N, C-alpha and C positions, 0 to 999 in steps of 0.2 A: 504495500500500499504505499510506504513511502518513497518507493524509488520512483513509482509509479507519478504520485504528486512530485516527485525533484523534474521529471521529465517534463511531466504538464508546465510546471515552473519556469523551465530552463528555455522549452520553444515558445512561450508567452512573454518571456524577458527577449528571448530572440528577436521573437516578430514583432516585437516594439520598435527595439533597437535599430532595428533594419527598415521600419516605415512601410512594413508591410500590409499594417493592420487599415492603411487610407486604402491601401490595392481591394480589402475584404468589403468596405465601407465602398467602394467604386463600383465593385460585381454587384453587391446588393443594390446601391442605384439603378445599374444597368437591367437587372432583372425587373426590378419595380418601372422601371420605362419602359423594358418590350411585354408586360403584364400589361398594362395601363394601355400601350397601342393598337396591340392583337387581339382587344377589344370591339376596336372600329374597322379593321383592316388585316390584311390575308400577314400571317406569322413572317415570312420574307419582310415584308414590308415591313416591318414593325423593326425587325431584326435593324435592317438598310436606314430606318429613320433615326432608330436609337443611337448607333454609330456617327451619325454625323454632327460636324461641330457645331452647326447652328440652333442643335435642339440641344440645349443643356438646362437638367432639372436642377433645383436647388442643391440635393446632392453632389449632384456631379463640382457645382458651384464650391460646394464645403470642401470638397477634397482637392479642388484646384485651390484653392486658395490654403487651404495648410500646409499642401507641399509645399507653393513658395514661398511659405512664411518659415517653412522646416529649412528651406537654402539658403535663406537669410544668416548671414556671420553677426549679426548682431544678435539674434535672439539665442538664447543658453541651451545649447544641444544643436545647434543650427551647424549646417554643415560650411565648410571655410572653403576658400579659393584658393589655398596658396595652400603650400607642401610641406606638411611638417617633418622635419629630420630627425631622426635619432643618430644623436652622434657617441660614437662610445670608446674612452679612453681608453687605452692599451693597457693593458696588464703588466706588470713588470713582473719577468721572468723570475723565478723562483727555484733554484735547484736545489734539491735533497738530498744526500748520498747518504747508502751506507755506511756503518762502522768500518773500519778493514779487520777483519776477520781472519785472516791469514796467519797473525802471531798468536794465537789462540790455541791450546793444547787439552785434549780431551780430560786431562789432569784439572784444569782448572772449572770444567765442567762440573768435575762431579761433587761440586757444594752440594745441590740439593742431597743427594744421597747422604748426606751425614746425619746419623743418629740413626739410622736405620738398619738393622742388621742383616747380612746376605742371606739368600733365599736357601733352603736347605736342599742338601743334596745326597740321594739322587730325589728328585719330586716324590711326594707321599701318592702314596695308592689310595685308590678309594675304594671305599668298603662295600 
């Protein structure tokens, strides 16, 4: 349930961030215009009349104004006409080397075995 809610929330945020919600409103307006025109004329004529630039409904005007306002750079969240350059400073290279292990001897490494008794010889047999 939580994963589905997160997915729906993410898709909704993406829809609003890209401005696609205005496309959905525009599609609703076109459907409404086609339904209104098809009451008085054939469907093909209603579709042709819907998509001409001469006939715009109030929803079409609303969408045009909203998209125009979204392209205005003075509106918060509006689009900019300039490019945003991301400049990354070069990171100084840091070289980390391992200590020289060639002078170590096996005897120096046996510090971890101090305080332990040697294993029994021969190994014990299971009963």
